[in-house]
N, C-alpha and C positions, 0 to 999 in steps of 0.2 A: 611794345610790339608783341605779336603772338609768337610764342616759342613752342613750336610743335615737337621739338626734340625732347624737351622736359615737360611738355604738356601743361603749360601754364603761361600766363602773361608775364613778360619780363620788362622791367622799367629800363628805359634808355633815354639819355639826355643828349642833345645835339647842340654843339656850338658852331656857329658860322662866323667868319671874320667880318669886320666892318667892310662894307662895300661888296659883300657877297652877291654875285650875279647868278641868279638861278636860271636865267634864260640864255645867257651868252654861251660862247663856244669854249670858254676856258674851263679846265679841270683843276681842282684844288688838291694839294697834298692832304693826306688823311692820317690822323692819329686815332687809334682805338685804345681807350683807357679801360682796363679792367679795374675793379674796385671803384666803379664810376661815381658812386655817391660821395666818396671821399675826395676824388679828384675834382668833382664839381664844387664842393662846399669847403672842405677843410684845407685843401692845398693852395688855392683853387686854380686848376689848370686854365680855365678861360681867361682869367686876368693875366696869367703868365704869357699865354699866347698873344693876347692883345699887346702887351708890353714888348715882346720880342718882335712882332710884326711892325709895330710903330717905330721901333729902333732900327729897322732894316736887317735884323739878325736872321729872320726866317721869311720865307714866302707865306702869303696868307694861307691858312690851314684850317680845314674842317676837323673838328674833334667829336668823336662819338664816345660817350661815357656809359659803360654797360654796368648795370647793377648785378653784382655777384655776391650780395650780402645775405641772401636768403639761405642758401646752402653753400657757403663759400668754398669749403674743401670738396664739395661735390662738383664744383665748377673748375677749380684752379689747381688741384693737386695732381698734375699730370693725368688729366681725365680725357680719355678718348671721346666720351660723349660730348663734352664741351667743345672739343675741336671739330666734331661733326656739326654742332650747332653753329659755330662760327663760320665754317666753310659753306654749309648748305643753306643757312638762313640769314645769319647776321650780315655778312658781307653782301650777298645779293640784295638784301633789304636796303642797306646803305646806298648801294650803287643805283638802285631804282629811284631813290628819293632825293639824292644830293649829287652835285656835280663834282665827283671825286675821281682822282686818278685810279686807273686800273693797273698801272705799272707797279709791281711790288716794290720797286726801288723808291717809290714815293709814298709808301704806306708803312707806318710804324705801329707796333702794338706795345703797350706799356702797362706796367703794374708794379706794386710794391709787395714785398714778402711773398706770400703764396701767389699773389698776382704777378710778381716779378718772375717767379718760376713759370706761372701759366703763360706769360708772354713768350718766354723762350720755347715753351712746349708747342704753342700754336705755330711759331715759325718753323720749328722742327717738323711738325706734321704738314704744314701748308706754306712752304717757302714760295709757292706760286702766287700767294696772296699777301704775305707779310714779309717784306724784304728788310725790315729794320726792327730791332728789339731794344727797348729801353727798360732795363731791369733795375729797380731800386730795392736793395736788400733782398734779392731773390732767395727763396727758400730752397736752394739747390741740395740741401741735405735730404730731402724727401725721397721716398721710393715711388713706385709706379701705382697709379690708380688709388691714390689716397693712403697708401701704406707708408710705414717707416722703414721697412726692410725690403729689398736691399737698399741701403742708403745711397744717395747721390746717383740715382738711377738715370736721370736725364744726362748727367755728365758722361756717364758710361755710353749712352746712346750716341752722343756726339763724338766720343773717342773712337767708336767702332765704325761710324758712318763716313762716307765721302763728304768733303766740305760742301756746304750748301751756300747758295747765293744770298746770304743774309749778313747784315752788319749789326754790331752790338755796341750798346753803351751800358756798361755794368758799373754800378756804384754800390758801396756798402759803408756803413758807419764804422769808424775805427774802434768804437766801444762795443761792437756786436761780437763779443768774445765768449759768450756762454755756450756750453754744450746743450744740445737739444735732445729730443726724446730718444733718439738712437745713439746718443753719445757723441755725435759729430759736433765739432765747434762751428758755430754759424758762419763766422767770417772765413774760416778755413775752407768750408764748402764752396763759398763764392770764389775764393782764390783758386781752388782746384778746377772749377769750371772755366775761369779765366785762362788757366794754364793750358787746358785742353784746346780752347779756341786759338790761343797763340800758336801752339804746336801744329795745328791744322791750317794755319795761315789765314784765319778770318780777319777781315777788317773790323777793328774794334777799338774802343777806348775804355780804360778801367780807372776808377777813382775810389780811393778810401777817404772818407770824409772825416777829418780830424775832429774828435769829440762827438761824432755822430752816434746816436743810439737808435734802437729799433722803434721809431716813433714818427708821427706825422710832421713834427717841426723839422726834422732832418730831411724828410722827403720833399717837403715844401721848398726848402732852401736849395736843394740839389737838383730840382727838376729842370730848371731852365738850361743848365749846361748840357744835359742830355738831349733835350729837344733841339738845341742849336747845333750840336754835333751831327745828329742824324738828319738834319735838314740840309746839310751841305752837299 
C-alpha cells in the first residue's frame, strides 16, 4: 500500500478466512498484526486462525499483517508518527477493501517485543479503532519516541490516564529475566504494566509462559490462546 505518512510503499499481507464473502452483508472480526512478515511466515498466524475457526474457537476473522521490518523502531517504539499512519491511512485502507467490523470491540492489534509495545501504544492513542491488544513479550521498558529514558513510559501514561475501553491479553516468557538497555528487567516491565492495568480495572488476561524465551518459537506456541481470549 502507499504509505504517505512515511512517504514510501509499505508491504501489507491480508488473510481472509475460508468462505470469505466479499459481497455479502456480513462484517468480519479484524486482527492487525505488527511485525507482519514474521506473523505471516514464521509463526504463522494464518494457519493458527484457520485452525481456531475450524474448531469453532473463534468467528471467521480477517487478518492484516503489516510490514514493520524496514525501520522497526521507527514504527513500533511508542512512535506518534506510526499511530498517525495507522489511524489516517492503514485502517481506512483496510475498511475500504475488506468487509471488516468498524466496532473497536471486534478489532485487535497484535505484536511481539517492540510490536507488543506498539500494539498497546496504538490502542492508547486510538481506542476508537482498536478495542483489543494482544501483546507478546511487549517491550514495556522503553521510553517515548524510540528513547530508553524515561523507562516504562507507556506504563506511566496508562497509570495517569482514565481507563480506556480496551481489553488486553499480555503474555511473556518466564525466562525473559535479563536487564535491558536502561537497566529494567524485561519481565518485570511487563508485570508492572499488568499491575497498572489491574489497578485501573481493565479487562485483561496475563500469562507467563514457563520456559518461554524472547524468541519466535515461544510466540508461535502462545499466540492461539491470546486470539481465542480476545475473540470472546
